[in-house]
C-alpha positions in Angstrom: 149.9 91.5 126.2 146.7 93.3 127.1 145.8 90.4 129.5 148.7 91.3 131.7 147.5 94.8 132.5 143.8 93.8 133.2 142.5 93.9 136.7 141.2 90.6 138.1 137.4 90.3 137.7 135.5 90.0 141.0 132.1 88.5 141.3 129.4 91.2 141.4 128.3 90.2 144.9 131.7 90.8 146.4 131.7 94.5 145.4 128.3 94.9 147.0 129.5 93.2 150.2 132.6 95.4 150.2 130.6 98.5 149.9 128.2 97.5 152.6 131.1 96.6 154.9 132.7 100.0 154.3 129.5 102.0 154.8 128.5 100.0 158.0 132.1 100.3 159.4 132.2 104.0 158.7 128.8 104.5 160.3 129.9 102.5 163.4 133.0 104.7 163.7 131.0 107.9 163.5 128.5 106.6 166.1 131.3 105.4 168.3 132.9 108.8 168.3 129.6 110.3 169.2 129.1 107.6 171.8 132.3 108.7 173.6 130.5 111.9 174.5 126.9 110.8 174.7 125.9 108.5 177.6 123.2 106.7 175.5 125.6 105.1 173.0 128.4 102.5 173.8 131.2 104.4 172.2 134.1 101.9 172.6 132.0 99.0 171.5 130.9 100.8 168.3 134.4 101.9 167.6 135.7 98.3 167.9 132.9 97.0 165.7 133.6 99.7 163.0 137.3 98.9 163.1 136.7 95.2 162.7 134.4 95.8 159.7 136.9 98.2 158.1 139.9 96.1 159.0 138.9 93.5 156.5 139.3 96.2 153.8 142.4 98.1 154.9 145.8 97.0 156.2 146.2 100.4 157.9 142.9 100.0 159.9 143.9 96.5 160.8 147.2 97.8 162.3 145.3 100.5 164.2 142.8 97.9 165.5 145.6 95.6 166.7 147.2 98.6 168.6 143.9 99.5 170.2 143.3 95.9 171.3 146.8 95.8 172.8 146.2 99.1 174.6 142.9 97.9 176.1 144.4 94.6 177.1 147.4 96.2 179.0 145.1 98.8 180.5 142.7 96.2 181.9 145.5 94.1 183.4 147.1 97.3 184.9 143.8 98.1 186.7 143.6 94.6 188.1 147.1 94.7 189.5 146.5 97.9 191.3 148.0 100.1 188.5 149.1 103.3 190.3 148.9 102.0 193.9 145.8 104.0 194.9 142.9 102.3 196.7 
């Protein structure tokens, strides 16, 4: 009966990789937010990198990442088609 309630055992290396992925993804998110206001950093690129790193760990982040990619895709095509009609 005690075996039913036990958590599955992960290899020690996977916990380290998970921690590194979370720390690196969080750092990219913070730098990406700063990069939106500072001309030296590529804000959007760092945000997407951070979201892709964190997306492997969280379903919520994965959904947000998919919405962001869809927004960028539709915005890019809207600009090519003339978007608002101004030239």
